[in-house]
N, C-alpha and C positions, 0 to 999 in steps of 0.2 A: 110502092110507087108504080104508076102505070108506065108502060114501055115508052110512050111518047114523051112523057116528062123526063124519064131517065135518059133517053137518047138526046134530048135537048140539053140536059145538064152535062152529059158526057161531051157533047160538041163544045159547049162553053168552057168546060174545064180544059179541053185541049187548046182552045183559043187562048185561054189564060196562060197556059204553059208556054205557048209560042210567042207571047207578047214580049217585046223588048223591055217593057217596063215591069215585068213580073219579077218579084223578089224570089230569092232562093227558098225561103221558108214556104212561100205559097206554092212554088213548083213542087217541093217535096210533099206537102200535104195533098196536093192535087194528084201526084203520082201514086201516093199511098192509097188514096181513095179508089183510083182507077184499078190498081192492083187488087184491091179488096172486093171489088164488085163480084157478087155471086158467092162470097164466102161468109163465114160467121163473123168476120171483122168489118163487114161493109158498114153497118150502122155506126160502130165506133169511129171508123175512119171518116165517115160523113160528118160526125160531130166534130172531129178534129179539123176537118177541112173548113167547115162553117165557122168555127171559132177563129181560125187563122184568117179567113177572108174578112170577117167582121173587124179584126184588128187592122187589116191592111187597106181597106177601102178609104180613100182620101176624100174628104169633103172638099167642095170647091173653095171654101174659105181656107182650109188647110193648104190647098194647092197655092193659092195666092200668097198666103203668109210664108210658105216655104220658098216660093220663087223670089219673094222680095227679101229673103234673109241672106246672110253671108254664106250659109251652107248651100242655099239654092244657087247662088252665084258660082260656087265651086262645082256643083253638080252640072248645071246647065251652061256655065260660062256666063259672064256678066251681061252680054247683050241678049243672049237667048233667054236668060232668066227674066228680063224685062218683057220679052215677047210672051213667055209663059204666063207671067202675072197678068198681062193685058188680056190674054186669051181667057184666063180664069175669070176676070171681071166680065168679059163678054158673055161667057156661058152662064155665069151667075145672073146677069141681067136678063138672060133669056129663060131663066127659071131652073137651071141645073142645080142639083144638090151635091153632085159628086164630080170629081175629076173625070174627064172623058178620054183619058189615055186608053190604049187597048186593054191593059190589065184591069184598070178600074171599071171599064165598060163591061168586061167579061164577069168580073166579080159582082157587079150590080145585078147582072142578068142571073147569075147563079143564086145569089141571095134572094131574089124574087121567087125562086123555086125551092128554097131551103126546106119548107115544110114537106115537100114531096120526097125529099131524100133522107129526112131524119126519121 
């Protein structure tokens, strides 16, 4: 991978790890990849990171469905869940494919460069 692409992915991985909406499994995979950079484990950890992120990226339809569910109401609170669902419909209407929370935005950016780190 060229240094520019690598620096970009490192920046986005750090953004992901700092996002309030980043799950523990993604944080762990991200940290493992960062720790492996420059070692013989880098490629394997990149594969693990990409696999985890592909599982974690929430589609806009998934966001709306979750926000409108009982589980979504428990996570967001009943009123905020309605706002999240409405936001999901707004971004979908604008052409978004994925949730735009900080974690999903970072994941989407990382996955766009996945070929460069694999």
